[in-house]
N, C-alpha and C positions, 0 to 999 in steps of 0.2 A: 394368504387371498387374491391372488393371480385364480386360481380357481374361481371364485367363491366371485370376484369380477364376471372371468367368461359367461358363471351358469348364469350372472342378471341381463348381461348382454343378453343374452341368448333367448332368456326368461321373453327380455324385452320387444326385440325384431323377429320373433318368433309370432306369434299373434298379429304383428303390421305385417308382413311376407301373405301370412292367409288372408287376413284382410283383404290387404292387393290380388294377392290370385283371386279371389269370390271377385270385387268391379269388374275382374278383367274378363273374369268365364263370361258374365252375366252379360259383356253388352252395351252399347252403346243405346240408350232410349229414343227410338227415329219420336215426334211429334209429328205421325202421321197425316192432316191435316195440311200440313208446311214443308213438309222434309222427304213427302213420298212421292213418290213417280206415279204415274196413275196407268197403270201395268197391271198384268198375270204374272201371280208369280206361286215359286211352290214354297213353304214353309214351315219348319216346326209347330206344333204347340204346346209351352210354353204353362199358359193355366186358362183356366175357362175362369171368366171371373165372372158372370153372369149367362143366362140363355141369348143374350142380344150382344159381348162384348166378347175378345180374350187378348191373350198377350199371345206374341207368335215371336216367332226367331225365325231371320233371313240368315240365309248361308254365310255370311263375312259376319257373321256373331252378330250385327245391330238386332235393335225390338222394336218395337214396335206393338202397338192396342190400336186395336181393329172391331168396330160397331159393323152393324147389321147393316145392310141399306137399306132393305127394305121392313115393311113392318112385322109380317107373318116370314119372316128368316127367324131361325135359334141355330145356339150353334150345340147346344146341349146336348147331343151327342157325339157332340167330340171328346178326345182325351188329352191327356196331355201323353207327347211322348206324336202323337196322330201327327204325320203328314199330310197337306193340304194345298191341294192347287187353289189358289184364290184372285180376284181378277178387284182392283179397288181404282176408290174413283172419290178424292176429297179423303182418305182416312176411314171408308166408310168398304164395307166389303158387298160386292155388286155381284157376284154370285165365285160358290166353293164349290171341291166336288173333296168328302177325303177320302183321304188314300192308305187309312189304317195306319198303324201301327209304323216306326221309320224301322229300314231294313238296313245292313252292315253295306246295301251299294252304297257309290257312293251321291252324292245329291246332286243333280246337275240345275239346281233350283238358280232362278233367280236373283241376282241382288238388287238393293233401293242403288 
C-alpha cells in the first residue's frame, strides 16, 4: 500500500514540477510599451510572430513582444536563437542589427 501511495504521489507531483520549471524558464513577460526602458539592448529572438513583431528574451530571463517602429522595417530575416542588438522607444524597435546565431560566449546584454 505504501508503494502504491508513493507512486500516486509521484505521478501527481512530477507533472506539477515540470509545469513549474517550464513557467520559470519562460520568464516574466513585460509590457514593452510601459515596462521597458527606452535604450539599447542585446536580446535573443524567441519567436518571429510576423514580419513586424518579435518575441525576445533578455539576459535576465524576462521576455517582451516588440514591434517594428517604422513601416519599412521587417524582422522576416531573423531566426529563433539569433542574437540581436536593438534600440527601443515605447516598446517599438527603432533600429536593430542581427548578430546571427548565439554562441557559447557569455551574453554581455543589458537587461531592462
